C-alpha positions as CSV (number, residue, x, y, z in Angstrom):
1,M,0.3,-84.6,0.9
2,P,2.6,-81.9,0.4
3,K,2.0,-78.8,2.8
4,I,0.6,-75.7,2.0
5,A,1.0,-72.0,3.1
6,A,-2.2,-70.5,2.2
7,P,-5.4,-72.1,2.0
8,S,-6.0,-70.6,-1.7
9,A,-4.6,-68.4,-4.6
10,F,-7.8,-66.3,-3.6
11,D,-6.1,-65.5,-0.3
12,V,-2.8,-65.1,-1.7
13,A,-4.2,-62.5,-4.1
14,Y,-6.5,-60.8,-2.0
15,W,-3.1,-60.2,0.5
16,F,-1.3,-58.6,-2.7
17,L,-4.2,-56.3,-3.2
18,Q,-4.5,-55.3,0.7
19,F,-1.2,-54.4,0.9
20,A,-1.0,-52.4,-2.7
21,D,-4.0,-50.5,-0.9
22,K,-1.8,-50.1,2.3
23,K,1.2,-48.8,-0.3
24,Q,-1.2,-46.7,-2.1
25,F,-0.4,-48.3,-5.2
26,F,-2.6,-49.4,-8.0
27,I,-1.9,-53.4,-9.2
28,E,-3.5,-54.3,-12.8
29,D,-4.7,-57.3,-12.9
30,E,-2.3,-59.2,-15.0
31,K,0.8,-57.8,-12.7
32,L,-1.2,-59.6,-10.2
33,H,-1.1,-63.0,-12.0
34,H,2.9,-62.1,-12.8
35,L,2.8,-61.9,-8.9
36,L,1.2,-65.0,-8.0
37,F,3.4,-67.1,-10.3
38,L,6.3,-65.5,-9.5
39,A,5.4,-66.2,-5.5
40,Q,4.3,-69.5,-6.1
41,I,7.5,-70.8,-8.1
42,I,10.3,-69.0,-5.9
43,Y,8.1,-70.6,-3.0
44,M,8.4,-73.9,-4.4
45,Q,12.1,-73.5,-5.2
46,R,13.1,-72.1,-1.7
47,H,10.4,-74.7,0.1
48,G,11.7,-78.1,-1.8
49,N,8.8,-78.4,-4.2
50,E,5.9,-77.4,-1.4
51,L,3.0,-75.2,-2.8
52,L,2.5,-72.0,-1.4
53,F,-1.0,-72.2,-2.2
54,P,-3.2,-74.8,-4.4
55,S,-3.7,-73.9,-7.9
56,M,-3.6,-74.3,-11.3
57,F,-1.7,-71.8,-14.0
58,L,-2.3,-71.8,-17.5
59,A,0.7,-70.8,-20.3
60,T,-1.2,-68.2,-22.2
61,E,0.0,-65.3,-24.4
62,K,0.1,-62.9,-21.7
63,G,2.2,-65.2,-19.4
64,F,0.9,-67.8,-16.9
65,L,-2.3,-67.1,-15.7
66,E,-4.4,-68.4,-12.7
67,P,-7.9,-69.5,-14.3
68,N,-10.4,-69.1,-11.1
69,L,-8.8,-65.7,-10.5
70,L,-9.4,-64.6,-14.1
71,K,-12.5,-65.4,-14.2
72,V,-13.7,-64.1,-10.9
73,F,-11.9,-60.8,-11.7
74,A,-13.3,-60.3,-14.9
75,N,-15.4,-57.9,-13.7
76,G,-13.5,-55.9,-11.1
77,H,-12.5,-57.6,-7.8
78,P,-15.3,-58.9,-5.7
79,Y,-15.5,-58.1,-1.7
80,M,-13.7,-60.1,0.3
81,P,-13.1,-59.6,4.2
82,H,-9.6,-59.3,5.5
83,I,-7.0,-61.5,4.6
84,K,-5.0,-63.0,7.4
85,I,-1.6,-65.2,6.8
86,D,0.9,-66.4,8.8
87,D,3.6,-64.2,10.0
88,K,5.9,-66.1,7.9
89,T,3.6,-66.3,4.3
90,A,3.3,-62.8,4.8
91,A,7.3,-61.9,5.3
92,F,7.7,-64.3,1.9
93,L,5.1,-61.9,-0.1
94,E,6.3,-59.0,1.1
95,Q,9.8,-60.0,-0.5
96,I,8.3,-61.3,-3.5
97,W,6.5,-57.5,-3.4
98,N,9.5,-55.9,-3.0
99,K,11.2,-57.3,-5.5
100,Y,9.0,-57.1,-8.5
101,A,5.8,-55.0,-7.6
102,N,7.9,-52.0,-8.4
103,L,8.9,-53.0,-11.9
104,P,6.7,-51.9,-14.7
105,L,4.5,-54.1,-16.1
106,I,6.2,-55.1,-19.2
107,D,9.1,-55.5,-17.6
108,L,7.7,-58.1,-15.5
109,R,5.8,-59.4,-18.3
110,N,9.3,-59.8,-20.5
111,T,10.6,-61.5,-17.1
112,V,8.2,-64.3,-17.3
113,L,7.9,-64.5,-21.1
114,Q,11.6,-64.9,-21.8
115,S,12.1,-67.5,-19.3
116,K,12.9,-70.9,-20.5
117,A,9.8,-72.0,-18.1
118,F,7.8,-70.5,-20.6
119,Q,8.8,-71.4,-23.9
120,S,8.8,-74.7,-23.0
121,C,5.3,-75.1,-22.1
122,Y,3.4,-72.3,-24.2
123,D,1.7,-73.9,-27.2
124,K,-0.1,-71.0,-29.5
125,K,-2.3,-73.3,-30.6
126,N,-3.9,-75.1,-27.4
127,L,-4.5,-73.8,-24.0
128,M,-2.4,-75.7,-21.6
129,A,-2.4,-76.3,-17.9
130,V,1.3,-76.6,-16.6
131,D,2.9,-78.8,-14.7
132,M,4.3,-76.4,-11.5
133,Q,7.4,-78.5,-10.6
134,Q,8.8,-79.0,-13.9
135,I,8.3,-75.3,-14.3
136,A,9.9,-74.5,-11.0
137,Q,12.7,-76.5,-11.7
138,L,13.1,-74.6,-15.3
139,F,12.3,-70.6,-13.9
140,T,15.2,-68.8,-13.4
141,P,14.5,-65.1,-13.6
142,E,18.0,-64.1,-14.5
143,N,17.6,-60.7,-14.9
144,T,14.7,-58.4,-14.2
145,K,15.8,-55.7,-16.3
146,T,15.1,-56.6,-20.3
147,P,17.2,-55.4,-22.8
148,H,14.7,-52.9,-24.2
149,D,14.6,-51.3,-20.7
150,R,14.0,-47.9,-22.9
151,I,11.1,-49.1,-24.6
152,R,7.7,-48.4,-22.8
153,M,4.3,-48.6,-23.6
154,S,2.4,-45.4,-24.3
155,Q,-0.9,-45.3,-25.4
156,H,0.0,-45.2,-28.6
157,G,2.6,-48.4,-28.8
158,P,5.8,-48.7,-27.7
159,V,7.9,-45.8,-27.4
160,V,12.0,-45.4,-26.5
161,V,12.4,-43.3,-23.8
162,S,15.4,-41.4,-23.3
163,Q,16.7,-38.9,-20.7
164,W,15.5,-35.6,-20.9
165,Q,17.8,-32.7,-22.4
166,P,16.7,-29.1,-22.2
167,R,16.3,-27.1,-25.3
168,K,19.3,-24.9,-25.9
169,V,17.9,-21.2,-26.6
170,N,19.6,-18.5,-28.1
171,K,19.1,-15.1,-26.0
172,K,18.8,-12.5,-28.1
173,D,19.4,-8.8,-26.7
């Protein structure tokens, strides 16, 4: 039996949510799924394919999603008492938080969607569960900055972001 650091994906998800609350940071559901996936994969890579938490991920157009969390969180986050995770696991999760949580959602999404791991298992026609061992071998988040780091999403769609330049004003006497 492989060792597991946390009892469930819910425990890790709520740890991230509680940590976000402590930092006064809003975490979108999609970003939460990306953080969970990255935490699981990086933990497996660092600990010889041991799982951070028991789970199943599906490859969807938005990236790797944990279907049980997706279903439970569909109508908002249900109440769950304070989660206590051992110090070693909490330190690992904090490293994942510090590296990925402050990235804009589009950059985090691109980190996952542009990986060889995602491209090798995503099928537009079929919803598929992924083999985590195979994904752990293929996944390398080469660069957290995307080539389109100047493109952001607005309420009207993608926009190009540039440094603000003040307007020149002609002073008339």
